[in-house]
N, C-alpha and C positions, 0 to 999 in steps of 0.2 A: 638458728639459721641467720647468717649475716644478711644485712639489708641489701648489699650489693648483689648477692647471689639471688635473693628473692626478686629483686627488681629485674635482673637478667632473665629469670625463669618466666616471669609474667610477660616480659617483652617477647620471649620465644613463643609463648602461647598466642600472643597477639599477632605476630607476624606470620605464623603458620596458618592463621585463619583465613576465611574468605569473606570477612566482614567488609561490606562496601562503606559503611559509615563507622567512624571510630567511636568506640564505646566511651561513655562518660567516665566510667571508673578508670579507664586507661589514662584519660586526661588528668584525672586526680592523682594517679600513681606517678605520672611523669609531668609535673607542673612546670618544669624548667624547659620543656619543649613547647614549641608553638604549634597548636593543633587547629586553632581557629582564631579569627580576629574579632575581638569584642567590639560590637557595634549594634546600635538599634536601627541603623540605616540599612537600606536595601543594597548592600554591597557584596560582591562576590570576588574571590581571589583565585583566578585560574592559574595553574602552574603546569609547566611542561618539562618533563625529565628526559635526559639521555641525549639531547642534541649537542651542538647544532648538527643537523643532517641536511645535506643538499636537497633541494626541491621541497622536501616535507616542511622544514622550518620556514622556508620562504613562503610556502602556501599558508602555513599558520599565521604568519605575519600579515599576509593579505586579508585573511578572514578577520583578524583582530582589527585591522584598519577600517574595514567596511562598517564595523559596529562601534567604532571609536572606543575600543576596549584596550586596556593595559593588562599586562600579565607578567609573570615571573618565570624565567627559564633557568632550570638547574642543569648546568652544562658539564659534560665530561671533558676533562682537560685535553685528552688525546684528540677528541673531535674538534675542540677549539683550535688546536695546533694544525690539524689537517684542513679545516675549513674556516680560516679567519675571516674571509669575506662574508660568509653566512653569519658568523658571530657578530661582526660589525653591523649587519642588518638589524639585529636585535637591539643593539646599543643605539643605533641611529633612530629607531622608532620609539626610543625613550621607555623601553621596558626595563624591568629589573632583571639582573642575572645573579645566580647563586652557584656555589661550589658543589659538585657531585662526585668528587674525587677525580683523579687523572685517568684511572683505569676501571671505574665502576666496581669498586671493591666491596665485597661482603665483609662488613666489620667483624662479624662473629668468626669468620674463617681466616682473619688476617691479624698478624702480629700488630700490636698497638703502635709500636714505633714505626713500622712500615706504613700503617694506615695514616698516621699523621704526616709522614713524609710525602705520601702520595697526595694527600689533601693540599699540602703546601705547594707541591708541583703544579697541581691544577690552579691554585691561586695565582701562581706566577704567570700562567697563560692568560688568566682573566685580567690581571693587572697590566700586562703588556699591551692590551688593547682597550682597556676601560679605565679612564682616569678617576672615576668615582670610587670612593671608599666602599668596599663591599664586604659584608659580614654574614651573609646568608649561607647556610649549609643544609643540605638534605642528604642523609645517608642512603646510598643505594639499597634497594630492597627494604628500606626502613630498619635495617639491622645494624646496630651499633652497640659496642660494649660500653658499660658505665665508665670505664677508665678512659676510653676514647672520647666519650661525650664530655667528661669533666675537663680533659685537656683542651678540647676545641673551644669550650665555653670560656676557659681561662684565657684563651687566645683572642677572645672577643667575638666568636661566632654565635649567631642565633641559629639554633637547630629547628628547622621548619619541617614539621610532619604534615598531617592532613586531616581534614574532617571527612572528606569523601574521596574515595579512589574509584575511578571509572572502570578499571579493568579493561581498558582499551587494548592492552598488550596481550590479552588472553584470546587466543584463536578459537577456543572452544565455545565462546559465548557469541551470540548474534549481535549485530550492530544495534538492533532494537533494544536488546537487553542492556547493552552498554549505555544507551541513551537513558533508559529507565533508571539505571543505577545513579545517574547524576540528578535528573530532574525530580525524582521522588524523594530525594534526601536533602535538597537545598534548603539552607536557612541563611539568615543575615550573617555575614561574616565567614561563611564556609570557605575553606581552602580546598580546592578541587585538583586532583592529580590527573593529568593527561600525559602522553608521551609523544614527542616529535621524533619518532623513530620509524624505521621501516617495519618493524614488528607490529607496531600499533596502527599502521596506516589504514588497513581495511576498515577498522572501526572508527578511527579518528576522522576520516574523510566524511563519513556520514554524521557522526555525532556532534562535532564541533560547530558547524554552521547552525544546526538545529538548536543546540544549547544556547548559543549567542542570540539567535532570533527569539526563541521562546522566553528567555529570561529578560531580554530587553523589553519585550511586550509586557512583561509582568512588572516593569518598573525598576529592574535591577541595573546597577552600573558595575563595571568590571575594573577592578583596581589592581595595582601591583603592590607587592610587599616590599617595604623599605627596611 
């Protein structure tokens, strides 16, 4: 069995799971992806996928400001194009932004050439409004082919995965369970996934302020990924 096929197969198992916390063996199998930030300090890295979204992204920015927290937003290029003012709000608040493709593509179901072109299209939207050099990329759904990953890394991107996924987008789980997903699994350097999207709003509205408040009380700071 070729290594690339083996790697892809394991990625398939991983992404079809309902694991809230990424497994250690997954991080060992994919060492070139960023799963967690190595630190002995009480730092957390909150990330928000699928925006910018009117009202919801602005609400997230207000919550972060209350707690003097920085975060990283993995934005869809089509949403940046439609809502440039909301995107500028992220930049003006000095948060980090990352590429989430232009059309939120599933890498496994997309031709690699098209996938890369779609990523470049998203990057153009980011660069039009953000003067800082940006090299962060998160594959939608966490699904990316090895060939796509290699190409993007050769282009200078850091592929950012996660240590904890809140499952805020899942309408079948309660907001209390969503909060538990985050707080019970937090460690120094954890990268946590939320979504500033309409789909996640029901859970996010409840979970984000409580997460910020609880972890700040525990002495954690909230940092952006560079």
